[in-house]
C-alpha positions in Angstrom: -22.8 -9.1 6.0 -22.9 -11.0 9.6 -21.7 -14.1 7.2 -18.8 -12.0 5.7 -17.6 -11.2 9.1 -18.0 -14.8 10.8 -16.2 -15.8 7.8 -13.2 -13.1 8.5 -13.1 -13.9 12.1 -12.5 -17.7 11.4 -10.1 -17.1 8.4 -7.9 -14.5 10.5 -6.0 -17.2 12.4 -5.5 -19.4 9.0 -2.6 -18.9 6.9 -4.2 -20.1 3.7 -7.6 -18.6 2.3 -8.6 -17.2 -0.6 -10.2 -13.7 -1.0 -13.2 -14.0 -3.8 -13.6 -10.8 -4.8 -17.0 -9.2 -6.7 -14.9 -8.3 -9.8 -13.7 -11.8 -10.0 -10.2 -11.8 -8.6 -8.9 -14.0 -6.4 -6.3 -13.0 -3.7 -4.3 -15.4 -1.6 -2.8 -15.3 2.0 -3.5 -15.1 5.5 -6.5 -12.9 6.2 -7.2 -10.4 9.2 -10.1 -8.1 10.2 -9.1 -4.8 10.0 -12.8 -3.3 10.6 -14.4 -1.8 7.1 -11.3 -3.7 5.6 -9.3 -6.8 5.5 -5.5 -7.4 5.3 -4.2 -10.1 3.0 -0.7 -11.6 3.6 0.1 -12.8 0.4 3.4 -14.4 -0.8 4.8 -11.3 -1.8 3.5 -8.7 0.7 0.0 -7.8 2.2 -2.9 -6.0 0.5 -5.5 -4.1 2.2 -9.0 -4.8 0.8 -12.1 -2.9 1.6 -15.0 -5.3 2.6 -17.3 -4.1 0.0 -15.3 -5.6 -2.4 -15.4 -8.7 -1.0 -17.8 -11.5 -2.5 -16.6 -14.4 -0.1 -13.7 -15.8 1.5 -12.7 -19.7 1.1 -10.7 -21.7 3.6 -7.9 -23.9 2.4 -4.2 -24.9 3.3 -2.1 -22.7 2.3 0.2 -23.1 -1.0 1.8 -20.1 -2.5 -0.2 -18.3 -5.3 -0.7 -20.0 -8.8 1.9 -18.4 -10.8 4.9 -18.3 -8.2 6.0 -21.9 -8.4 7.4 -20.7 -12.0 9.1 -17.2 -11.0 12.7 -17.7 -10.4 15.1 -14.8 -9.5 16.1 -13.1 -12.6 19.5 -10.5 -13.1 18.4 -7.0 -14.0 20.4 -4.4 -15.9 20.5 -0.6 -15.3 17.9 1.3 -13.4 15.8 4.0 -15.0 14.1 7.1 -13.4 11.7 9.3 -14.6 11.8 13.0 -13.6 7.9 13.9 -13.6 6.0 10.4 -13.5 8.3 9.9 -10.2 9.3 5.9 -10.7 12.3 4.2 -10.8 12.6 1.1 -12.5 15.4 -1.5 -13.0 15.3 -2.7 -16.0 16.2 -6.3 -18.2 19.9 -6.4 -19.3 20.3 -4.6 -22.2 17.1 -3.4 -22.1 16.6 0.6 -22.5 14.0 3.3 -22.6 13.1 4.3 -25.9 10.5 5.9 -28.2 7.0 5.6 -26.6 5.0 3.5 -28.2 1.2 4.9 -28.8 -0.2 6.2 -25.2 2.2 4.9 -23.3 4.0 7.5 -20.8 7.4 5.9 -21.4 8.4 2.6 -23.1 11.4 0.1 -22.6 13.1 -1.6 -25.7 15.2 -4.8 -25.6 17.8 -5.7 -28.2 16.3 -7.4 -31.4 15.7 -11.0 -31.1 15.4 -12.5 -34.5 13.0 -10.4 -36.3 11.2 -9.5 -33.0 12.3 -6.4 -30.5 10.6 -6.6 -27.1 8.9 -4.4 -25.7 7.4 -3.0 -22.2 5.3 -0.1 -21.9 4.5 1.6 -18.7 1.3 3.8 -18.6 0.4 6.5 -16.2 -3.2 7.9 -15.0 -4.7 10.1 -12.3 -7.8 8.2 -10.6 -9.7 8.3 -7.5 -10.8 5.2 -7.8 -9.5 2.0 -5.7 -6.9 -0.2 -7.1 -9.3 -3.5 -7.3 -11.8 -0.9 -9.2 -9.1 0.5 -11.4 -8.0 -3.0 -12.4 -11.4 -4.1 -13.3 -12.5 -1.2 -15.4 -9.0 -2.2 -17.3 -9.9 -6.0 -17.5 -13.4 -5.1 -19.0 -11.9 -2.6 -21.5 -9.3 -5.6 -22.5 -12.0 -8.1 -22.9 -13.8 -5.6 -25.2 -10.9 -4.8 -27.4 -9.7 -8.2 -28.0 -10.6 -11.6 -29.2 -10.6 -14.8 -26.8 -9.6 -13.5 -24.0 -8.7 -15.5 -20.8 -7.2 -14.8 -17.5 -4.6 -17.3 -17.0 -3.4 -15.9 -13.6 -3.7 -12.8 -11.3 -2.7 -11.5 -7.6 -3.1 -8.7 -5.3 0.3 -7.8 -3.9 2.3 -5.4 -2.4 4.9 -3.9 -4.7 7.6 -3.0 -2.8 5.7 -0.5 -0.3 2.6 0.2 -2.3 -0.7 -1.9 -3.5 -0.4 -3.8 -6.7 -2.0 -6.2 -8.4 -0.6 -8.6 -11.4 -2.7 -10.7 -14.1 -2.0 -12.3 -17.3 -4.1 -13.2 -20.1 -3.8 -14.4 -23.3 -5.6 -13.3 -26.5 -5.7 -13.3 -30.1 -4.6 -10.8 -32.4 -3.7 -10.4 -36.0 -4.5 -11.7 -39.4 -3.7 -14.8 -39.7 -4.7 -14.8 -36.1 -1.9 -15.6 -33.4 -2.4 -16.2 -29.7 -0.8 -13.5 -27.6 0.0 -13.5 -23.4 0.5 -10.6 -21.9 1.1 -9.7 -18.4 0.1 -6.3 -16.8 1.6 -5.2 -13.3 -0.6 -2.3 -11.6 1.1 0.2 -9.2 -1.0 2.5 -6.6 0.0 5.3 -4.6 -3.2 7.4 -3.9 -4.5 8.9 -7.0 -1.5 8.1 -9.0 -2.2 5.1 -10.9 0.9 3.1 -12.9 0.2 0.1 -15.7 3.4 -1.6 -16.6 2.4 -3.9 -19.9 4.2 -6.6 -21.9 2.9 -9.4 -24.2 4.7 -11.6 -26.9 3.0 -14.7 -28.9 2.5 -17.2 -26.3 5.1 -19.4 -27.7 7.7 -16.8 -26.7 6.4 -15.5 -23.4 8.0 -17.6 -21.0 11.2 -16.7 -22.7 10.7 -13.3 -21.2 8.4 -13.7 -18.2 10.7 -14.2 -15.9 13.1 -11.3 -16.1 10.2 -9.1 -17.4 8.5 -9.9 -14.2 11.0 -9.6 -12.1 11.8 -5.7 -13.5 8.1 -4.7 -12.9 8.6 -5.8 -9.5 11.4 -3.6 -9.2 9.2 -0.7 -9.9 9.0 1.8 -7.1 7.0 5.2 -6.9 8.4 8.7 -5.0 6.9 11.9 -4.5 5.5 13.6 -7.0 6.5 16.7 -8.6 5.2 20.0 -7.5 6.3 21.9 -11.0 3.2 23.1 -13.0 2.4 21.8 -16.1 4.0 23.9 -18.1 7.2 23.8 -16.4 6.8 19.9 -17.2 6.4 20.3 -20.9 9.6 22.5 -20.8 11.6 20.3 -18.8 10.8 17.5 -20.4 11.2 18.6 -24.0 15.3 19.4 -22.8 15.4 16.3 -20.8 14.5 14.2 -23.7 16.4 16.3 -26.4 19.6 16.3 -23.7 18.8 12.3 -23.7 18.4 11.4 -27.2 22.2 13.6 -28.0 23.9 11.3 -25.3 22.7 8.2 -26.7 24.0 9.7 -30.3 27.3 10.1 -28.4 27.1 14.4 -28.6 28.0 15.1 -25.2 28.6 18.4 -25.5 25.1 19.3 -26.8 23.6 17.0 -24.2 25.3 18.7 -21.4 23.7 22.1 -22.9 20.4 20.7 -22.5 20.7 19.0 -19.2 
């Protein structure tokens, strides 16, 4: 602990350190001692990390975190807001909310590109785990369920005014096996945890990465609804029905549900 505190004191004035986390992750930026925690000023905002989650701190000259060099401004399309999961996100151009895939709380679909239709999923979970612990569990589960997993980039950063974490990973899937690449963005608001995920073949990943990354980083969280679970279910059923009528151009029916 003395060694850790000494490193923190030395690094608090340096703008360019690497915080190595016990889960294998890394955070790069300016480190400031905050008592039982450290605050890291990254290229995307400030992140607070409990000291017990820190393995060591490495001093170095500051450079933007890996992956930032390829991050380019991207034009986004229309926003989407969810009534109960209490979030808002700006989607890539011509993308829209559609049928949820698997266990996703919401799925956003892009226009078909040849035989492929891109999709970004949002997962929601209530968890008392700190964000770093939550991400670690997610990564462990991913490694168990996929083959040839390699984490090629990860970064802790602020997403709007919330704690965020992002990583990109390659893996093989399918028969015959095809190399895939995915990007996951985590946003924490107390016990509420949001996970945005997108994956495609590695050959197509760079094609979608700039706009998907920009969309994920536009994510913002609002205060949670105070309605009961049953009231939420009833409202959401009507809301989704009205939304479907609207998509089909049946505006009178849509107004009846809304």
